[in-house]
C-alpha positions, 0 to 999 in steps of 0.5 A: 873512736875519735875519728868516728866521732869527728866524722859524725860531728862534721856530717852533722855540721854540714847538714845543719849548714845546708838546711839553713837556707831558703827552700826551693825544693817545691818551686813551681816554674810558671810558663812564659813566652819569649821571642828574645831568649830561648827556653835554655837561657831563661831556665839558666837565669831561673837556676841562678836566682833560685840558687841565690834564694837558697843561699840567702833567704833563710826560713823562706820557701820559694813557691813560684818563679817565671820570666817577666816577659820581653817587654820588661827588658827595655825597662831594665836595660840600664842594669846591663849598662851599669854592670858592664853587661850586654843582656838583662833578664827580669824574673818574677817570683813568689815566696813565703816567709816563715815565722823566723824567716828572712834576715830581719828585713822581711815580714814574718809569716807573710807571702811576697808576690811579684818579687823581681830578680834582675840578672845580667850577662855578657853575650855568651856568658853566664847570668849574674844576679845583680839585684832583687826586690820590688 
């Protein structure tokens, strides 16, 4: 009986921890065009940003995300340099904040549009999230 109760308690705790983050289940990935990055490279960057959102944007719902475009690379190349990386990519997203959402720095019951995600990588490596915001 104790073993069953312990397993049930562990399952409830595990569910409560996974349910605490931001929601990415219905995010719409908007189309983009790029002559710099392949579809797979951009999709892998989107996955990194979405997972960061899921872990850290409690009570928020990611509604859309897309590649910001090739022209943004030159505006943000310094992020690659200062993070000892070769490439930078910028994503743009929109998300909703619930009435108790966020970490206190976001406005409750609001929508954030044009939220940027800056990721870097060393050639051939995985994307790393280095910053986000406006």
